[in-house]
VEXZATOR-649298 format. One record per atom (N, C-alpha, C): residue number from 1; x, y, z; atom name; residue in one letter. Coordinates in steps of 0.05 Angstrom, whole numbers, plus 5000, padded with zeros to 4 digits. Layout:
BEGIN
+-----+------+------+------+------+------+
: seq :   c1 :   c2 :   c3 : atom : type :
+-----+------+------+------+------+------+
: NUM :    X :    Y :    Z :   CA :    A :
...
+-----+------+------+------+------+------+
***
This chain:
BEGIN
+-----+------+------+------+------+------+
: seq :   c1 :   c2 :   c3 : atom : type :
+-----+------+------+------+------+------+
:   1 : 0710 : 5648 : 9692 :    N :    M :
:   1 : 0724 : 5627 : 9693 :   CA :    M :
:   1 : 0748 : 5630 : 9699 :    C :    M :
:   2 : 0767 : 5614 : 9709 :    N :    S :
:   2 : 0787 : 5613 : 9722 :   CA :    S :
:   2 : 0806 : 5587 : 9713 :    C :    S :
:   3 : 0826 : 5593 : 9700 :    N :    V :
:   3 : 0849 : 5571 : 9687 :   CA :    V :
:   3 : 0878 : 5573 : 9710 :    C :    V :
:   4 : 0879 : 5548 : 9719 :    N :    R :
:   4 : 0911 : 5547 : 9726 :   CA :    R :
:   4 : 0921 : 5533 : 9707 :    C :    R :
:   5 : 0950 : 5545 : 9699 :    N :    V :
:   5 : 0967 : 5523 : 9684 :   CA :    V :
:   5 : 0994 : 5522 : 9691 :    C :    V :
:   6 : 1011 : 5506 : 9688 :    N :    G :
:   6 : 1028 : 5509 : 9701 :   CA :    G :
:   6 : 1055 : 5523 : 9728 :    C :    G :
:   7 : 1057 : 5542 : 9721 :    N :    R :
:   7 : 1071 : 5558 : 9743 :   CA :    R :
:   7 : 1049 : 5584 : 9751 :    C :    R :
:   8 : 1038 : 5584 : 9735 :    N :    S :
:   8 : 1020 : 5621 : 9721 :   CA :    S :
:   8 : 1001 : 5619 : 9747 :    C :    S :
:   9 : 0998 : 5642 : 9760 :    N :    P :
:   9 : 0975 : 5635 : 9783 :   CA :    P :
:   9 : 0953 : 5633 : 9758 :    C :    P :
:  10 : 0930 : 5622 : 9789 :    N :    E :
:  10 : 0908 : 5626 : 9773 :   CA :    E :
:  10 : 0896 : 5653 : 9760 :    C :    E :
:  11 : 0877 : 5649 : 9752 :    N :    W :
:  11 : 0873 : 5684 : 9728 :   CA :    W :
:  11 : 0842 : 5674 : 9710 :    C :    W :
:  12 : 0836 : 5700 : 9706 :    N :    T :
:  12 : 0812 : 5707 : 9696 :   CA :    T :
:  12 : 0810 : 5736 : 9685 :    C :    T :
:  13 : 0797 : 5733 : 9659 :    N :    M :
:  13 : 0793 : 5757 : 9653 :   CA :    M :
:  13 : 0768 : 5763 : 9644 :    C :    M :
:  14 : 0767 : 5793 : 9645 :    N :    R :
:  14 : 0729 : 5812 : 9657 :   CA :    R :
:  14 : 0734 : 5824 : 9629 :    C :    R :
:  15 : 0709 : 5840 : 9620 :    N :    S :
:  15 : 0716 : 5859 : 9598 :   CA :    S :
:  15 : 0723 : 5886 : 9612 :    C :    S :
:  16 : 0733 : 5895 : 9602 :    N :    A :
:  16 : 0745 : 5931 : 9602 :   CA :    A :
:  16 : 0725 : 5943 : 9614 :    C :    A :
:  17 : 0731 : 5958 : 9631 :    N :    E :
:  17 : 0700 : 5985 : 9629 :   CA :    E :
:  17 : 0713 : 6011 : 9633 :    C :    E :
:  18 : 0710 : 6029 : 9614 :    N :    P :
:  18 : 0727 : 6064 : 9616 :   CA :    P :
:  18 : 0744 : 6072 : 9637 :    C :    P :
:  19 : 0722 : 6062 : 9667 :    N :    V :
:  19 : 0739 : 6073 : 9686 :   CA :    V :
:  19 : 0771 : 6051 : 9686 :    C :    V :
:  20 : 0780 : 6032 : 9670 :    N :    D :
:  20 : 0792 : 6023 : 9673 :   CA :    D :
:  20 : 0831 : 6040 : 9660 :    C :    D :
:  21 : 0814 : 6056 : 9639 :    N :    V :
:  21 : 0833 : 6060 : 9627 :   CA :    V :
:  21 : 0857 : 6083 : 9632 :    C :    V :
:  22 : 0854 : 6093 : 9662 :    N :    E :
:  22 : 0880 : 6105 : 9666 :   CA :    E :
:  22 : 0900 : 6090 : 9676 :    C :    E :
:  23 : 0887 : 6055 : 9697 :    N :    V :
:  23 : 0908 : 6028 : 9691 :   CA :    V :
:  23 : 0922 : 6021 : 9680 :    C :    V :
:  24 : 0906 : 6018 : 9661 :    N :    L :
:  24 : 0913 : 5996 : 9646 :   CA :    L :
:  24 : 0942 : 6022 : 9625 :    C :    L :
:  25 : 0933 : 6059 : 9623 :    N :    A :
:  25 : 0957 : 6072 : 9603 :   CA :    A :
:  25 : 0974 : 6065 : 9624 :    C :    A :
:  26 : 0981 : 6067 : 9667 :    N :    D :
:  26 : 1003 : 6060 : 9672 :   CA :    D :
:  26 : 1015 : 6047 : 9668 :    C :    D :
:  27 : 0996 : 6028 : 9662 :    N :    L :
:  27 : 1012 : 5997 : 9667 :   CA :    L :
:  27 : 1034 : 5999 : 9633 :    C :    L :
:  28 : 1025 : 6004 : 9618 :    N :    R :
:  28 : 1030 : 6007 : 9588 :   CA :    R :
:  28 : 1057 : 6015 : 9578 :    C :    R :
:  29 : 1064 : 6044 : 9608 :    N :    A :
:  29 : 1082 : 6054 : 9610 :   CA :    A :
:  29 : 1106 : 6045 : 9618 :    C :    A :
:  30 : 1093 : 6031 : 9651 :    N :    T :
:  30 : 1109 : 6019 : 9659 :   CA :    T :
:  30 : 1131 : 5986 : 9638 :    C :    T :
:  31 : 1109 : 5972 : 9625 :    N :    V :
:  31 : 1123 : 5955 : 9600 :   CA :    V :
:  31 : 1141 : 5961 : 9592 :    C :    V :
:  32 : 1134 : 5981 : 9576 :    N :    M :
:  32 : 1137 : 5990 : 9550 :   CA :    M :
:  32 : 1169 : 6008 : 9552 :    C :    M :
:  33 : 1168 : 6020 : 9569 :    N :    R :
:  33 : 1193 : 6035 : 9583 :   CA :    R :
:  33 : 1218 : 6025 : 9578 :    C :    R :
:  34 : 1226 : 6003 : 9588 :    N :    P :
:  34 : 1259 : 5993 : 9575 :   CA :    P :
:  34 : 1257 : 5997 : 9549 :    C :    P :
:  35 : 1238 : 5979 : 9536 :    N :    D :
:  35 : 1249 : 5978 : 9502 :   CA :    D :
:  35 : 1240 : 6011 : 9488 :    C :    D :
:  36 : 1226 : 6021 : 9493 :    N :    L :
:  36 : 1226 : 6055 : 9485 :   CA :    L :
:  36 : 1248 : 6075 : 9495 :    C :    L :
:  37 : 1259 : 6068 : 9507 :    N :    E :
:  37 : 1286 : 6083 : 9519 :   CA :    E :
:  37 : 1304 : 6073 : 9505 :    C :    E :
:  38 : 1313 : 6043 : 9502 :    N :    R :
:  38 : 1329 : 6039 : 9493 :   CA :    R :
:  38 : 1325 : 6044 : 9461 :    C :    R :
:  39 : 1301 : 6042 : 9447 :    N :    L :
:  39 : 1302 : 6052 : 9417 :   CA :    L :
:  39 : 1301 : 6089 : 9425 :    C :    L :
:  40 : 1308 : 6107 : 9439 :    N :    G :
:  40 : 1306 : 6127 : 9444 :   CA :    G :
:  40 : 1281 : 6138 : 9433 :    C :    G :
:  41 : 1260 : 6124 : 9443 :    N :    R :
:  41 : 1240 : 6137 : 9435 :   CA :    R :
:  41 : 1210 : 6145 : 9459 :    C :    R :
:  42 : 1218 : 6127 : 9491 :    N :    F :
:  42 : 1207 : 6140 : 9510 :   CA :    F :
:  42 : 1196 : 6173 : 9515 :    C :    F :
:  43 : 1171 : 6180 : 9516 :    N :    D :
:  43 : 1148 : 6199 : 9522 :   CA :    D :
:  43 : 1124 : 6187 : 9541 :    C :    D :
:  44 : 1147 : 6203 : 9570 :    N :    E :
:  44 : 1122 : 6202 : 9588 :   CA :    E :
:  44 : 1091 : 6205 : 9576 :    C :    E :
:  45 : 1078 : 6224 : 9566 :    N :    H :
:  45 : 1056 : 6228 : 9560 :   CA :    H :
:  45 : 1051 : 6217 : 9540 :    C :    H :
:  46 : 1065 : 6208 : 9522 :    N :    R :
:  46 : 1053 : 6197 : 9487 :   CA :    R :
:  46 : 1056 : 6173 : 9499 :    C :    R :
:  47 : 1064 : 6153 : 9501 :    N :    V :
:  47 : 1063 : 6127 : 9519 :   CA :    V :
:  47 : 1044 : 6121 : 9525 :    C :    V :
:  48 : 1029 : 6138 : 9539 :    N :    R :
:  48 : 1004 : 6137 : 9555 :   CA :    R :
:  48 : 0980 : 6146 : 9542 :    C :    R :
:  49 : 0979 : 6174 : 9528 :    N :    Q :
:  49 : 0955 : 6179 : 9519 :   CA :    Q :
:  49 : 0961 : 6155 : 9488 :    C :    Q :
:  50 : 0978 : 6147 : 9474 :    N :    R :
:  50 : 0971 : 6121 : 9453 :   CA :    R :
:  50 : 0949 : 6102 : 9470 :    C :    R :
:  51 : 0947 : 6098 : 9485 :    N :    L :
:  51 : 0927 : 6069 : 9502 :   CA :    L :
:  51 : 0897 : 6093 : 9499 :    C :    L :
:  52 : 0907 : 6106 : 9506 :    N :    R :
:  52 : 0875 : 6132 : 9519 :   CA :    R :
:  52 : 0870 : 6132 : 9492 :    C :    R :
:  53 : 0876 : 6144 : 9465 :    N :    D :
:  53 : 0861 : 6143 : 9436 :   CA :    D :
:  53 : 0853 : 6128 : 9432 :    C :    D :
:  54 : 0871 : 6091 : 9439 :    N :    S :
:  54 : 0852 : 6069 : 9407 :   CA :    S :
:  54 : 0841 : 6053 : 9441 :    C :    S :
:  55 : 0839 : 6066 : 9469 :    N :    F :
:  55 : 0823 : 6051 : 9478 :   CA :    F :
:  55 : 0795 : 6030 : 9475 :    C :    F :
:  56 : 0787 : 6018 : 9482 :    N :    S :
:  56 : 0755 : 6006 : 9460 :   CA :    S :
:  56 : 0752 : 5992 : 9488 :    C :    S :
:  57 : 0733 : 5991 : 9511 :    N :    S :
:  57 : 0723 : 5971 : 9528 :   CA :    S :
:  57 : 0716 : 5943 : 9514 :    C :    S :
:  58 : 0690 : 5954 : 9489 :    N :    R :
:  58 : 0686 : 5926 : 9476 :   CA :    R :
:  58 : 0708 : 5903 : 9468 :    C :    R :
:  59 : 0734 : 5910 : 9462 :    N :    H :
:  59 : 0742 : 5895 : 9459 :   CA :    H :
:  59 : 0773 : 5882 : 9475 :    C :    H :
:  60 : 0776 : 5907 : 9502 :    N :    T :
:  60 : 0800 : 5894 : 9515 :   CA :    T :
:  60 : 0783 : 5885 : 9534 :    C :    T :
:  61 : 0801 : 5861 : 9558 :    N :    S :
:  61 : 0804 : 5846 : 9568 :   CA :    S :
:  61 : 0815 : 5855 : 9594 :    C :    S :
:  62 : 0817 : 5855 : 9618 :    N :    V :
:  62 : 0826 : 5863 : 9654 :   CA :    V :
:  62 : 0838 : 5838 : 9658 :    C :    V :
:  63 : 0859 : 5828 : 9651 :    N :    I :
:  63 : 0876 : 5802 : 9668 :   CA :    I :
:  63 : 0872 : 5806 : 9694 :    C :    I :
:  64 : 0866 : 5787 : 9714 :    N :    M :
:  64 : 0870 : 5781 : 9742 :   CA :    M :
:  64 : 0884 : 5756 : 9741 :    C :    M :
:  65 : 0902 : 5755 : 9760 :    N :    A :
:  65 : 0907 : 5733 : 9777 :   CA :    A :
:  65 : 0920 : 5731 : 9803 :    C :    A :
:  66 : 0898 : 5720 : 9821 :    N :    D :
:  66 : 0899 : 5708 : 9838 :   CA :    D :
:  66 : 0885 : 5733 : 9849 :    C :    D :
:  67 : 0862 : 5741 : 9828 :    N :    D :
:  67 : 0843 : 5764 : 9846 :   CA :    D :
:  67 : 0854 : 5793 : 9844 :    C :    D :
:  68 : 0886 : 5787 : 9837 :    N :    V :
:  68 : 0891 : 5813 : 9837 :   CA :    V :
:  68 : 0897 : 5816 : 9799 :    C :    V :
:  69 : 0895 : 5852 : 9810 :    N :    F :
:  69 : 0910 : 5866 : 9770 :   CA :    F :
:  69 : 0930 : 5854 : 9765 :    C :    F :
:  70 : 0931 : 5840 : 9742 :    N :    A :
:  70 : 0955 : 5829 : 9728 :   CA :    A :
:  70 : 0962 : 5836 : 9700 :    C :    A :
:  71 : 0943 : 5852 : 9676 :    N :    G :
:  71 : 0945 : 5863 : 9651 :   CA :    G :
:  71 : 0919 : 5868 : 9644 :    C :    G :
:  72 : 0929 : 5868 : 9618 :    N :    C :
:  72 : 0910 : 5869 : 9597 :   CA :    C :
:  72 : 0909 : 5862 : 9572 :    C :    C :
:  73 : 0887 : 5858 : 9548 :    N :    V :
:  73 : 0898 : 5847 : 9527 :   CA :    V :
:  73 : 0870 : 5863 : 9507 :    C :    V :
:  74 : 0883 : 5873 : 9491 :    N :    T :
:  74 : 0857 : 5875 : 9472 :   CA :    T :
:  74 : 0862 : 5862 : 9445 :    C :    T :
:  75 : 0830 : 5859 : 9438 :    N :    V :
:  75 : 0827 : 5839 : 9402 :   CA :    V :
:  75 : 0809 : 5851 : 9397 :    C :    V :
:  76 : 0826 : 5864 : 9369 :    N :    R :
:  76 : 0804 : 5883 : 9350 :   CA :    R :
:  76 : 0806 : 5866 : 9326 :    C :    R :
:  77 : 0777 : 5862 : 9325 :    N :    P :
:  77 : 0773 : 5855 : 9299 :   CA :    P :
:  77 : 0778 : 5875 : 9274 :    C :    P :
:  78 : 0791 : 5854 : 9244 :    N :    A :
:  78 : 0789 : 5880 : 9229 :   CA :    A :
:  78 : 0788 : 5857 : 9196 :    C :    A :
:  79 : 0791 : 5860 : 9182 :    N :    A :
:  79 : 0777 : 5853 : 9163 :   CA :    A :
:  79 : 0790 : 5825 : 9145 :    C :    A :
:  80 : 0818 : 5821 : 9151 :    N :    D :
:  80 : 0825 : 5791 : 9155 :   CA :    D :
:  80 : 0829 : 5780 : 9173 :    C :    D :
:  81 : 0823 : 5788 : 9193 :    N :    G :
:  81 : 0817 : 5777 : 9212 :   CA :    G :
:  81 : 0827 : 5788 : 9250 :    C :    G :
:  82 : 0837 : 5786 : 9265 :    N :    W :
:  82 : 0836 : 5804 : 9293 :   CA :    W :
:  82 : 0875 : 5807 : 9284 :    C :    W :
:  83 : 0866 : 5835 : 9302 :    N :    W :
:  83 : 0889 : 5852 : 9320 :   CA :    W :
:  83 : 0893 : 5843 : 9352 :    C :    W :
:  84 : 0921 : 5834 : 9349 :    N :    L :
:  84 : 0931 : 5832 : 9377 :   CA :    L :
:  84 : 0942 : 5856 : 9388 :    C :    L :
:  85 : 0927 : 5873 : 9402 :    N :    E :
:  85 : 0939 : 5897 : 9418 :   CA :    E :
:  85 : 0953 : 5896 : 9448 :    C :    E :
:  86 : 0957 : 5916 : 9453 :    N :    H :
:  86 : 0958 : 5924 : 9488 :   CA :    H :
:  86 : 0957 : 5895 : 9507 :    C :    H :
:  87 : 0978 : 5884 : 9495 :    N :    F :
:  87 : 0986 : 5860 : 9518 :   CA :    F :
:  87 : 1001 : 5862 : 9529 :    C :    F :
:  88 : 1002 : 5870 : 9558 :    N :    Y :
:  88 : 1013 : 5878 : 9574 :   CA :    Y :
:  88 : 1016 : 5874 : 9606 :    C :    Y :
:  89 : 1028 : 5853 : 9615 :    N :    L :
:  89 : 1036 : 5843 : 9642 :   CA :    L :
:  89 : 1041 : 5850 : 9675 :    C :    L :
:  90 : 1038 : 5856 : 9688 :    N :    A :
:  90 : 1054 : 5876 : 9706 :   CA :    A :
:  90 : 1080 : 5859 : 9705 :    C :    A :
:  91 : 1096 : 5880 : 9707 :    N :    P :
:  91 : 1135 : 5857 : 9709 :   CA :    P :
:  91 : 1131 : 5844 : 9726 :    C :    P :
:  92 : 1123 : 5845 : 9756 :    N :    G :
:  92 : 1122 : 5817 : 9770 :   CA :    G :
:  92 : 1121 : 5794 : 9762 :    C :    G :
:  93 : 1092 : 5790 : 9744 :    N :    L :
:  93 : 1077 : 5769 : 9738 :   CA :    L :
:  93 : 1092 : 5763 : 9700 :    C :    L :
:  94 : 1114 : 5770 : 9696 :    N :    Q :
:  94 : 1126 : 5763 : 9667 :   CA :    Q :
:  94 : 1147 : 5742 : 9675 :    C :    Q :
:  95 : 1142 : 5725 : 9655 :    N :    G :
:  95 : 1167 : 5708 : 9654 :   CA :    G :
:  95 : 1160 : 5671 : 9670 :    C :    G :
:  96 : 1133 : 5676 : 9687 :    N :    G :
:  96 : 1120 : 5655 : 9707 :   CA :    G :
:  96 : 1093 : 5638 : 9682 :    C :    G :
:  97 : 1094 : 5635 : 9655 :    N :    G :
:  97 : 1077 : 5619 : 9645 :   CA :    G :
:  97 : 1052 : 5629 : 9639 :    C :    G :
:  98 : 1040 : 5655 : 9658 :    N :    L :
:  98 : 1006 : 5667 : 9648 :   CA :    L :
:  98 : 1007 : 5680 : 9620 :    C :    L :
:  99 : 1032 : 5700 : 9607 :    N :    G :
:  99 : 1022 : 5710 : 9585 :   CA :    G :
:  99 : 1017 : 5692 : 9566 :    C :    G :
: 100 : 1029 : 5667 : 9573 :    N :    S :
: 100 : 1025 : 5643 : 9552 :   CA :    S :
: 100 : 1009 : 5625 : 9559 :    C :    S :
: 101 : 0995 : 5626 : 9574 :    N :    A :
: 101 : 0966 : 5623 : 9585 :   CA :    A :
: 101 : 0945 : 5632 : 9571 :    C :    A :
: 102 : 0955 : 5662 : 9578 :    N :    V :
: 102 : 0931 : 5676 : 9560 :   CA :    V :
: 102 : 0928 : 5679 : 9537 :    C :    V :
: 103 : 0950 : 5684 : 9523 :    N :    L :
: 103 : 0954 : 5673 : 9491 :   CA :    L :
: 103 : 0945 : 5655 : 9481 :    C :    L :
: 104 : 0948 : 5626 : 9491 :    N :    R :
: 104 : 0946 : 5600 : 9476 :   CA :    R :
: 104 : 0915 : 5602 : 9490 :    C :    R :
: 105 : 0898 : 5613 : 9504 :    N :    T :
: 105 : 0864 : 5624 : 9500 :   CA :    T :
: 105 : 0856 : 5636 : 9478 :    C :    T :
: 106 : 0883 : 5654 : 9479 :    N :    L :
: 106 : 0865 : 5673 : 9453 :   CA :    L :
: 106 : 0865 : 5663 : 9429 :    C :    L :
: 107 : 0895 : 5644 : 9426 :    N :    L :
: 107 : 0906 : 5631 : 9394 :   CA :    L :
: 107 : 0879 : 5609 : 9385 :    C :    L :
: 108 : 0876 : 5606 : 9412 :    N :    E :
: 108 : 0856 : 5578 : 9419 :   CA :    E :
: 108 : 0817 : 5588 : 9396 :    C :    E :
: 109 : 0815 : 5594 : 9404 :    N :    R :
: 109 : 0790 : 5611 : 9399 :   CA :    R :
: 109 : 0795 : 5627 : 9368 :    C :    R :
: 110 : 0819 : 5635 : 9354 :    N :    A :
: 110 : 0831 : 5642 : 9338 :   CA :    A :
: 110 : 0826 : 5623 : 9305 :    C :    A :
: 111 : 0840 : 5603 : 9322 :    N :    D :
: 111 : 0836 : 5565 : 9308 :   CA :    D :
: 111 : 0809 : 5558 : 9305 :    C :    D :
: 112 : 0797 : 5559 : 9320 :    N :    A :
: 112 : 0770 : 5556 : 9325 :   CA :    A :
: 112 : 0747 : 5566 : 9307 :    C :    A :
: 113 : 0758 : 5591 : 9302 :    N :    D :
: 113 : 0740 : 5611 : 9293 :   CA :    D :
: 113 : 0752 : 5613 : 9259 :    C :    D :
: 114 : 0778 : 5608 : 9261 :    N :    G :
: 114 : 0794 : 5597 : 9230 :   CA :    G :
: 114 : 0810 : 5630 : 9218 :    C :    G :
: 115 : 0810 : 5647 : 9235 :    N :    V :
: 115 : 0821 : 5674 : 9240 :   CA :    V :
: 115 : 0852 : 5670 : 9247 :    C :    V :
: 116 : 0860 : 5699 : 9228 :    N :    T :
: 116 : 0895 : 5700 : 9224 :   CA :    T :
: 116 : 0889 : 5719 : 9241 :    C :    T :
: 117 : 0912 : 5718 : 9264 :    N :    V :
: 117 : 0923 : 5748 : 9280 :   CA :    V :
: 117 : 0953 : 5753 : 9280 :    C :    V :
: 118 : 0944 : 5783 : 9278 :    N :    R :
: 118 : 0958 : 5806 : 9264 :   CA :    R :
: 118 : 0974 : 5818 : 9296 :    C :    R :
: 119 : 1000 : 5827 : 9301 :    N :    L :
: 119 : 1005 : 5844 : 9318 :   CA :    L :
: 119 : 1022 : 5856 : 9316 :    C :    L :
: 120 : 1037 : 5870 : 9324 :    N :    E :
: 120 : 1061 : 5882 : 9328 :   CA :    E :
: 120 : 1086 : 5890 : 9357 :    C :    E :
: 121 : 1108 : 5887 : 9351 :    N :    V :
: 121 : 1118 : 5883 : 9370 :   CA :    V :
: 121 : 1141 : 5912 : 9365 :    C :    V :
: 122 : 1161 : 5918 : 9382 :    N :    L :
: 122 : 1180 : 5930 : 9391 :   CA :    L :
: 122 : 1215 : 5911 : 9371 :    C :    L :
: 123 : 1229 : 5931 : 9359 :    N :    Q :
: 123 : 1250 : 5925 : 9355 :   CA :    Q :
: 123 : 1266 : 5912 : 9373 :    C :    Q :
: 124 : 1275 : 5886 : 9381 :    N :    G :
: 124 : 1280 : 5875 : 9407 :   CA :    G :
: 124 : 1277 : 5863 : 9427 :    C :    G :
: 125 : 1249 : 5868 : 9432 :    N :    S :
: 125 : 1223 : 5866 : 9456 :   CA :    S :
: 125 : 1231 : 5829 : 9447 :    C :    S :
: 126 : 1236 : 5823 : 9475 :    N :    A :
: 126 : 1234 : 5803 : 9488 :   CA :    A :
: 126 : 1205 : 5786 : 9487 :    C :    A :
: 127 : 1181 : 5798 : 9472 :    N :    A :
: 127 : 1162 : 5787 : 9470 :   CA :    A :
: 127 : 1160 : 5765 : 9442 :    C :    A :
: 128 : 1176 : 5787 : 9427 :    N :    Q :
: 128 : 1176 : 5780 : 9410 :   CA :    Q :
: 128 : 1175 : 5741 : 9409 :    C :    Q :
: 129 : 1197 : 5729 : 9414 :    N :    R :
: 129 : 1202 : 5714 : 9429 :   CA :    R :
: 129 : 1179 : 5685 : 9439 :    C :    R :
: 130 : 1161 : 5713 : 9457 :    N :    L :
: 130 : 1135 : 5693 : 9463 :   CA :    L :
: 130 : 1105 : 5682 : 9433 :    C :    L :
: 131 : 1115 : 5712 : 9415 :    N :    Y :
: 131 : 1090 : 5716 : 9402 :   CA :    Y :
: 131 : 1108 : 5691 : 9380 :    C :    Y :
: 132 : 1132 : 5691 : 9371 :    N :    E :
: 132 : 1155 : 5665 : 9359 :   CA :    E :
: 132 : 1136 : 5637 : 9365 :    C :    E :
: 133 : 1148 : 5634 : 9393 :    N :    R :
: 133 : 1127 : 5606 : 9406 :   CA :    R :
: 133 : 1102 : 5596 : 9405 :    C :    R :
: 134 : 1089 : 5619 : 9402 :    N :    H :
: 134 : 1059 : 5610 : 9396 :   CA :    H :
: 134 : 1061 : 5614 : 9364 :    C :    H :
: 135 : 1079 : 5609 : 9352 :    N :    G :
: 135 : 1068 : 5610 : 9318 :   CA :    G :
: 135 : 1059 : 5631 : 9298 :    C :    G :
: 136 : 1067 : 5660 : 9315 :    N :    F :
: 136 : 1070 : 5673 : 9297 :   CA :    F :
: 136 : 1100 : 5680 : 9281 :    C :    F :
: 137 : 1101 : 5687 : 9257 :    N :    S :
: 137 : 1125 : 5701 : 9239 :   CA :    S :
: 137 : 1128 : 5723 : 9240 :    C :    S :
: 138 : 1148 : 5727 : 9223 :    N :    V :
: 138 : 1157 : 5761 : 9224 :   CA :    V :
: 138 : 1133 : 5767 : 9189 :    C :    V :
: 139 : 1122 : 5785 : 9189 :    N :    E :
: 139 : 1110 : 5791 : 9162 :   CA :    E :
: 139 : 1123 : 5809 : 9156 :    C :    E :
: 140 : 1140 : 5835 : 9168 :    N :    S :
: 140 : 1156 : 5852 : 9157 :   CA :    S :
: 140 : 1161 : 5865 : 9178 :    C :    S :
: 141 : 1186 : 5879 : 9173 :    N :    E :
: 141 : 1193 : 5902 : 9203 :   CA :    E :
: 141 : 1199 : 5927 : 9187 :    C :    E :
: 142 : 1212 : 5948 : 9213 :    N :    D :
: 142 : 1222 : 5966 : 9202 :   CA :    D :
: 142 : 1243 : 5981 : 9223 :    C :    D :
: 143 : 1252 : 6001 : 9228 :    N :    P :
: 143 : 1275 : 6008 : 9250 :   CA :    P :
: 143 : 1258 : 6000 : 9275 :    C :    P :
: 144 : 1232 : 6008 : 9276 :    N :    I :
: 144 : 1218 : 6006 : 9299 :   CA :    I :
: 144 : 1209 : 5988 : 9306 :    C :    I :
: 145 : 1184 : 5982 : 9297 :    N :    D :
: 145 : 1176 : 5953 : 9301 :   CA :    D :
: 145 : 1169 : 5932 : 9282 :    C :    D :
: 146 : 1159 : 5909 : 9290 :    N :    V :
: 146 : 1156 : 5880 : 9277 :   CA :    V :
: 146 : 1138 : 5874 : 9277 :    C :    V :
: 147 : 1122 : 5874 : 9248 :    N :    H :
: 147 : 1101 : 5865 : 9247 :   CA :    H :
: 147 : 1093 : 5839 : 9242 :    C :    H :
: 148 : 1082 : 5820 : 9259 :    N :    M :
: 148 : 1075 : 5791 : 9255 :   CA :    M :
: 148 : 1049 : 5777 : 9252 :    C :    M :
: 149 : 1058 : 5755 : 9245 :    N :    V :
: 149 : 1020 : 5741 : 9233 :   CA :    V :
: 149 : 1030 : 5720 : 9232 :    C :    V :
: 150 : 0995 : 5706 : 9251 :    N :    R :
: 150 : 0990 : 5681 : 9259 :   CA :    R :
: 150 : 0969 : 5667 : 9240 :    C :    R :
: 151 : 0969 : 5654 : 9232 :    N :    R :
: 151 : 0951 : 5640 : 9212 :   CA :    R :
: 151 : 0946 : 5609 : 9229 :    C :    R :
: 152 : 0910 : 5607 : 9223 :    N :    P :
: 152 : 0903 : 5594 : 9244 :   CA :    P :
: 152 : 0905 : 5565 : 9230 :    C :    P :
: 153 : 0909 : 5547 : 9263 :    N :    D :
: 153 : 0919 : 5529 : 9260 :   CA :    D :
: 153 : 0947 : 5517 : 9253 :    C :    D :
: 154 : 0971 : 5524 : 9269 :    N :    T :
: 154 : 0993 : 5523 : 9264 :   CA :    T :
: 154 : 1015 : 5501 : 9278 :    C :    T :
: 155 : 0989 : 5492 : 9293 :    N :    G :
: 155 : 0994 : 5465 : 9318 :   CA :    G :
: 155 : 1022 : 5478 : 9332 :    C :    G :
: 156 : 1028 : 5499 : 9334 :    N :    L :
: 156 : 1056 : 5509 : 9343 :   CA :    L :
: 156 : 1052 : 5518 : 9366 :    C :    L :
: 157 : 1030 : 5510 : 9391 :    N :    L :
: 157 : 1019 : 5521 : 9416 :   CA :    L :
: 157 : 1043 : 5504 : 9428 :    C :    L :
: 158 : 1046 : 5512 : 9449 :    N :    D :
: 158 : 1065 : 5504 : 9470 :   CA :    D :
: 158 : 1059 : 5503 : 9493 :    C :    D :
: 159 : 1072 : 5473 : 9506 :    N :    G :
: 159 : 1056 : 5467 : 9530 :   CA :    G :
: 159 : 1034 : 5456 : 9538 :    C :    G :
: 160 : 1026 : 5451 : 9570 :    N :    P :
: 160 : 0992 : 5442 : 9568 :   CA :    P :
: 160 : 0972 : 5460 : 9557 :    C :    P :
: 161 : 0957 : 5446 : 9554 :    N :    R :
: 161 : 0925 : 5477 : 9544 :   CA :    R :
: 161 : 0910 : 5474 : 9564 :    C :    R :
: 162 : 0902 : 5502 : 9567 :    N :    P :
: 162 : 0876 : 5502 : 9589 :   CA :    P :
: 162 : 0860 : 5491 : 9591 :    C :    P :
: 163 : 0853 : 5487 : 9615 :    N :    R :
: 163 : 0825 : 5471 : 9615 :   CA :    R :
: 163 : 0801 : 5482 : 9613 :    C :    R :
: 164 : 0811 : 5512 : 9608 :    N :    G :
: 164 : 0775 : 5521 : 9613 :   CA :    G :
: 164 : 0774 : 5544 : 9601 :    C :    G :
: 165 : 0759 : 5577 : 9596 :    N :    R :
: 165 : 0764 : 5595 : 9587 :   CA :    R :
: 165 : 0751 : 5613 : 9605 :    C :    R :
: 166 : 0757 : 5645 : 9604 :    N :    S :
: 166 : 0740 : 5668 : 9613 :   CA :    S :
: 166 : 0717 : 5674 : 9591 :    C :    S :
: 167 : 0709 : 5686 : 9605 :    N :    G :
: 167 : 0681 : 5695 : 9577 :   CA :    G :
: 167 : 0683 : 5718 : 9574 :    C :    G :
: 168 : 0718 : 5744 : 9577 :    N :    A :
: 168 : 0721 : 5754 : 9563 :   CA :    A :
: 168 : 0731 : 5756 : 9538 :    C :    A :
: 169 : 0742 : 5772 : 9517 :    N :    V :
: 169 : 0749 : 5773 : 9492 :   CA :    V :
: 169 : 0744 : 5751 : 9478 :    C :    V :
+-----+------+------+------+------+------+
***
């Protein structure tokens, strides 16, 4: 099912397949490079390998915008809720509302299930502001990572609600 929200393109999510892993690893390297370079931690091989090592087609969705590859997101179950991982959008699609639309849809599901969602973001990353706008707060941090949490039903989801949901994740 597709969804149109504000300025963002029409988008869908589909379950990832093993064949997607290299495209997703390349997207991760592209998206994370500026922050990792700023932190002095960019390694061309390692940035891709970390996604390969943790890739799960069962928990990962590929995001399509106007029928073109746009990004990915992994929602991994944990003992105390969900871990939101590998949420990357192609650079040309960032800042236009697509990330908020996808995140809002995922968080509505978490709220419906009464699930706490956790994630990690790099220190100084613009993504931290996106997550804060959607009700995440800092749980802990270290010199590299900020660990964030969002409890269900915070009531802080911003903007218009999506009118539908895709079947993935």
